[in-house]
N, C-alpha and C positions, 0 to 999 in steps of 0.2 A: 503494499500499500505505498502511497506517495506520501512522506512524512508532512508535508505540510496540509495534506488533506488529513491526515489522522489527528494534528492536533487541532483542526478546524473541529472536527467532530468531538476530542475533547473540550474543547472551550464551549461550544455549544451543550454537549452534555450537562454539563457543569452552569451555565446560563439556567437553562431550563430546571435544574434542579434547585436553583437558588431560587427563581421566578415562582414555582410551584410550590416546593419545599417550603419555603418562610412563609407563606402566606395558609400552610396546614397545620406551622406551628405554633401559630394564635391561641391561647387558651381564651375563652371568653367566658366570662363570669354575668350574670344577671344581679344588676345595682337597681331594679327596678323599686326593691323596697327603701333605699335609701335617699330619693328624690320624692317630688309631692308630682306627678301624672298624674291624667282622668283616665278611665276605664277604659282599657283598650290599647294601652300603648305600654312599651317595654322600654327596658334601658340597661345596654351590657356594656360591660368595659374588656377590652380585650388588651394581652399582655404576651410580650415573645423575652426569650431572654438576650437572644442572639440570633441575627443580631437585632441589637435592643429596640423594641418597640413597643408604644403605646395608641391605643387608639379606642375609641368609644361607637355605639350606633345606638338610635332610636326608631325601636318598629313601631308603625303607629298600622293600626287596624281600620281603614275606611268603613268596611263594613257599619264599625258601628257610627247609627246616622249623626251622631253629638258633637263629634269632633269634625274637623278640618283641616285641611293642609294647604297652603296660601303664600304667594311672595309676597311682597312689600317694597316699595321703594321709597326715598325718603329725597327732596330736595338739599338736608347737611347729614354729611356722612356722621356715622355714631360706631361706639364699640358693641360688638354685639351684646351685652348687659342690656347697657341703657334701651336700646333699638329694640330688644326684646320687651322691655317692661314698656316700653312710650306706645305700644302696639296692643298691650295687653294680652300676649302671646304666654302657650305654658311651655314654648320651648323654641329653639331656633337654631340655623345654621345661617355663617354666611355666603351670600348668595353669588351673580356671575362675576365678570371681570367688568372696569371701572377704569376712570381717567382718574390718577393717584392723586392730581393736581388740583383735579375738581369735583365734585361729584355726579360727574355725567355717565352713565350708564353702557357701557358698551354688547351688554346681553341685555336679550329678551324681557320682560317683565310684563305680564300680560293679566289684568284683572277682567273680572265678567263684564263682555260689550264694551271693551277699552285695551287698547295697547298705551301701555305707561312708556314702554323702549322698546327700541328692536334691536335683534342681533345683528352684528358688522353684516352688510351686504358685499363690501368689497376691501379687499387685504392690498397695499402693494407691499412687494419683497423684492430686492436686488432689482428695482426699477418696471417691475412686471408687476400687472393689477389681474389680482387671483378674487375672481368672485366664489363665492364659500354659500355652502348650505352648513347653518352648525347646532350644534344641539340642545334639543330644546327639552324640559319637562313638561307634561303638560297634563292638566286631570280634566275632565270632561263632566258636562252636567250630570253624565249617568253614575260619577265620583269613580272613572277609570283611569286610573294613572300608565301612564307611559312615557317613553324616551323615544323623541323622533329628531331626524333633519329636516329643518324649515328655512324657509326665504318666504322674505315680508316682500310682497308685488305692490305694496301701498299702506297705508297708515290703519285699515281696519282692522278688526278680527276676521270678518271673514274673506279678507287679501292676506290673510295666513296659510302658506302651503306648505304640508309637511312631505318626504319623498321617500319613497323605500329604500334608496340607497345616496350619499352623500355625492356631491359632484365631485366629479374623476378627475382631482386636480391633482399633478405630479410637480414636484420640485422643478421651478425650470421649464413647465408646462402648465400654463391656464387653460382650465376648462373654458369650454363657454357660456354666457350669460345661461342662468338656466330657462326652461320651458316649461310654463305652469301646467301645460298636458302632459310632463311628465311627473308631475305630482297631483295631489288631492287638495283640496278645501282643510281647513282642520274644522271638521264638524263638530258640531258640540261641546268645543273648547268651551270650558268656562275662566281656568287659571293655568298659568304656566310661567316658567323662568330658563332661558338662555343660561347656556356655559358653554363645555366642551373641553377635551372631544368624547364623542359618546363612546360608554367603556361597553357595554354591554349593550347586543340588541338581538332579539329571541332568541334567548338562552345562549348565545353564542358570543365568546369574547370577539369586539370588531369594535377597535381602535384606531377612529379613522382620524389621526393625528395628523398626516400628509394632506387629506383631503379636506379638513378644515383649517389649514395654514398655519398650522402651531411650529412647523418649523423656521429657523431663524430667530429673531430678536422677539420673539413672544414672551419671553421669559417663562413658558410653559415647557419642562423638559419632558422626553419619552422614557427615558430608562434611567434617569436618575433617583436618587432616593430623596423626598422632600415630601416636608408637609402636605397634607391632601387634603380635600375635603369631596363629597360624593353623595349623589340620590340615586337610588333606584327602587325600583317597584318590581313586585312577585306576583305569580297567575292568581292568589288568590288575595289580591285587592289591598294589599301592605305596600309603604311604603316606608323606605328606611335612609335615615339621616345619617353619613359617617362620617367622622374626622380621624385621623391618624398625625401623632405629634412627628416635628423631625427638626433636624439639624441641629441639633445637640445631643452629643454620644454619650451626655450621661444620663439622659432623660430617655428620647426615643432618637433614633437615626430616620424615619420617614419610609415611605414607598415607594417607586416608582410607577407608574400608570398603568404599567405591564401585570403589575403586582397589587393593584387598586381594584382592575378589574377582575381578577380573580379571586381576591375577597369579595367582592360584590355577587360574583357568580357563586362562589359556596354560602354563602348566604343566602341563597336562593332567589337573587333576583333573577329575572328573565330581562330587562332591560336597565340599564344604568347608566350615571352619564358623570362626568367630572365637573366641580362648579371650579372657583377661583381659587387657588391653595396657595401655598405661600407662606408668606406671613400675614394673610388673610383667614387663614385656614380656624375657625371656630366656632365653638357651640357652647348654648348656653340652655339651663333647663332654670326656670324663675328667675332669680337676682344672682343665680352663678356661674360663674365661668365654669364649665367642664373640664377643657384640655387647656394644654399650657403653648401658646402659639410661640412655635420658635423654643421653647425652653422658660419661655418668663410669663406674666401675669399681662403684660401690655395688651392691650383689644386694638387694633390695626382698624381707623373708623372706618365704614363700610357703606355705602348707599343703597343696599340691597341685602334681604335677609328671604332665606324660606322657613316657614315657621307654621306649628302646628298650634292652633288654634279653635276655640269653641264654632261650633258649626253657623254659627248667627254670627259670626266676623264676617262672612261674604257678603258684602252686599248685592245680591241677585235683584236682578233690575227685573220691575214689573211686568208684567205678563200683558201683551200686547193683542188688541181686541181687533184693531185693524190698521192697516200700511199701505200706502201710497206710495211710488216713486213715480218721477214724471222728469224722462232725459227730453234733452232736446229734438231729437228725433223720433221724440213721441206724438200720437196726435192729438195730447194734451197742452203741448207746447206751441205756441204762435209767435213768429218771429217778424219784427215789424224794422224795417229800413235794412239798405242793402249793403251796409257794412261791417257787415257780419264774417266773419274768417277762423278756419277751423286752428287751433294751437297746434303745435308743433310738441308740445312739450308732454310728455308722459305723464301719467296719475290722473284722467279723468275715470268719471263714473261709466258705467258698461264700456259700449263696442264702438260707440261715436264720441272724435274727441270734441271736448269743450269749444266755445265757440268763442271768438274775441271781437270787440270793437272798441273804437278811439273815444275818448269822453265826449262828451256832448253837451246838448240843450233838453237831453230826453225823448230828443224824436225817434231815435232806436231803442228797442226794449224788447224783450223777451219775458212772454208773458203766458203764465204756468196755469191752468185749469183744471183743478181737482173734482172728480168725482167721487164723491164723498155720502157715506151712507145717509149718514141724518147729520141734523144739528148737535152738536156735543165740542167738548174741548179737546184740542188737537195740540201737538207738539210741531211745528213748523221746522227743519233743517235744511241746509244749503250745501252745495259741494260745488269746487271749484278746483283750478288747478293753479296754483299758489308760484310767483316767479317775482322778479324785483322791478320789473315795469308793469306788474297788475297796478289798478287803482286804490288808493288806499282810503276810499270812502263810497263806496258802492253801491248804492242804496238799491234794497228791495223795497217794495212798495205792497204789502198787506192789506186786502180787502176783508174784513172779516165782520160778523152780526155785529159789533159794538160801533161799526166806522171805517178806517183807514188808517194804520200806520207806515211810517217810511224808517226803516232798520237799514243802516250804514256801518260798512263791515269793511275791513283792511283786508284784501283778496290779496297783499301780498305775504300773509303769513296763514298758517293754520288751512293751507292746503290739502286735497286729495283726502281728504275726510270730512266726515257729518258733524258742521256748525249749526249749532240750536241757535237759530235766529228769535225764537219767543214761543211763548205758550197762546195759544186765540181759539175763540171760541168761533166757527166758523157754521154758516145758516145749514151745509150740506145741499145747495143749489148753484144755479150758474151765477149767483155774485159773488160766490165764493172764489177770490184770483190774487196770484202772485208775480207780479211784476220785478222783474230786473231791469233797473233803465240805463241809460248811459250818462247819465246828469253826474258822472262824479266832477271834482275838483283836481285829487291828489293823484299827479303821478301820468299812464296815459293809457292802458287798457282796461274797458271790464271785461268781465267773463260769465259768461252764460253757460251749465254744466246740467246740474239736475238737481230736484227738491224732493225733499223727502216728509209726507205726512204723517205721525201716528199717532193713535189713541191709546188710553189704557182705560176706557170705559167699557164696562163688562154688557152694558145695554145694547149697545151696537151689535150685538152678536143677531140678534133676533131680526135687524133690518139690514143686512148683509143678503142680496140676493144671490141666487147659483152662479157661476160664472156662465156668461153667454158664448158658449162654443158651439158651429155649429158642427153636430156630429153625423157622421157619415150613414147610409143608411143598411149598413150590414154589422154595427157593433155600437151596443150600448151600455155607456156608465149610469146609473140610478145614483140619486145623493144618500149618502148614508142613512143609518136610522139606528139608536135614536142621535139625532141633531139640534143642540148641544148634547156632547154625552161625555158620561164618566163610570167607569174607566174603559169603557169599552164599546166599541161599534161596529156593526156590519154594514159590509159594501160588497151591493150587488152590480152583475156587469152581463151582458147578453154577448155572446160570440157565436156570428154569421156562418164562419167556419173553423176548420179545427186550424192551431197553432201554437207557437212557442210566444209566451208574451211574460211582462211583465208589470207587476202592481207595487207603486213604491209610494212613502209617505215623504213630504217635505215640508221643511216649519216657511213661513211669508215669506225668508231671507232665502230661498232656493236651496237650504243646506237639506240635504237626503237625512232623513231622523229613524229609516227604516226599510224593510223591503218585507212583501207576504209573498209575493211571486218571482222568482227571479228564475227569465228566460227555463223557461217549464210549460210542458207542450199540455197543453187545453182541449178536449174535444169541443165542438159546436154547441151551444143550448145556453141556458142558464146558469152560472156558477155564484156562490155566495162567498166568503170569506167574513172574518173576525177581524178585529185591528186591535190590539191592545196597548193602551197608552204608555202601561207602566210606568217610569219617575219623569215623561214628560210634562214640561209645566203647563199650566193655563194657556190657552191662545188658539189662534188660527191656524190651520194644517191643511195641506195640500194633498190629496190622493192623485196618482195620477198612472192610468192602463194604456200601455205601450204592447200595441198589436200589429201583425203585418198589414193591416190595413190602415194602421194611422194612430192617433193619439187622442185622449180623452183625458181631461183633469176638474175636479170639482173641491172647493173649500168644506170642509169640516169645521167643528169647533171645539175644542177641548173644555170645558168646565170644571174647574176642581170644587 
């Protein structure tokens, strides 16, 4: 055998032994009785003598409906104990990456229906720009945790996509900009936090270190021993917070990302992700610092944490009973004047680019005429694409039941997200109007893109008519019964000929919430399906039947 090859084999064997032997050499002791934690939560300390290691993890059972896991982001950085106490959490670990000189988070933070911070979209290394799908730990409204690679195609939760694999970046060979068709909208996402790299995915070690661009000067090493923080999910809906101390040979050496992945896998995680480690590695339970960051008690101020809280600490959005979105290319929008032209900037709503117009006297405008079901209180939002040459006082003229109001907005900021213009009582007839006028005075261009009107008034559910769809003669989709319903309803349809069909449930944002039939063969004739709402919140849902002859859909209302 070639001498050099033999030495390589020996080194490889020693490397594998160290990585896998070390993690199995940790002795874990249940320390739950020494701390104050709610039911369904356990606490463990891990120790190893050679090489010296101290680690801790908290096991959180999300099947207990009284507790929850959520991130927090603060405009000012705090040590982990102060941060934990300030939000009233039972326990917490440090969150994702951030600018050490400010409070800017470089990792995603998602609250219910709100993206508070985004993962980095692109990273510069050695003069090359790498687009990146970085790790993200998310929990759905069904309380299901998972780790995924994500990319933000906008500022809204609906524009956050997850991918089955990371972008195939190789050092020196960047991958192209991600295509949303290669991923899926993160349907049902409630909360989440970014980090990286992913350590474990689908019960396999899958450290996407190079793909997530942690090589170079990221400060995150792959094989060196360091303090580390990680979060993981088990197949039975448990979440694990883990920290391992390091950088002090008399206290704890730390672990590599390779060993960290093996530790998380050995603790039962099917998914796991690295968080910001090093000097940021911190865990608190109540008012106590659990670990010793870099061997001491100094707590590096951090802007984000992942916390164990009471379930009612997550401010769930109210149930939406009506929503209407009008884009500039929809029949509900009318353009007046000849000065409108499409923007070249991304970030517009839907498939049609936002429209621009020079500021003027009010002669050019975009008029949105909603088709509301009845008189009620509604929230009114607007969407635009921001840029430095946008108008700083664009007027929205809102005609409602009490008269008319003009709301001026600075379209240089707050772009590519739904911006609340106000709350109004509309009549529910043709007098309801929203006009975006060119009568601005600051900077150059007004932007017309889309408006959104929502109502949380449950009395509207009896006034929403079945969606007017021209049904073909060879198949029928009937209105579900009962409607409104709780917790189940029946959906009946008729097929004039046999074939493979799909029957799926969507919320009013177009997010898929369930499938009753997936590409199954059905005979001709009448068929009945029962839909169980499970843990879905109150609101309007759409059931959609897809057949070889065409598609039909209707609205139904879940009323808890």
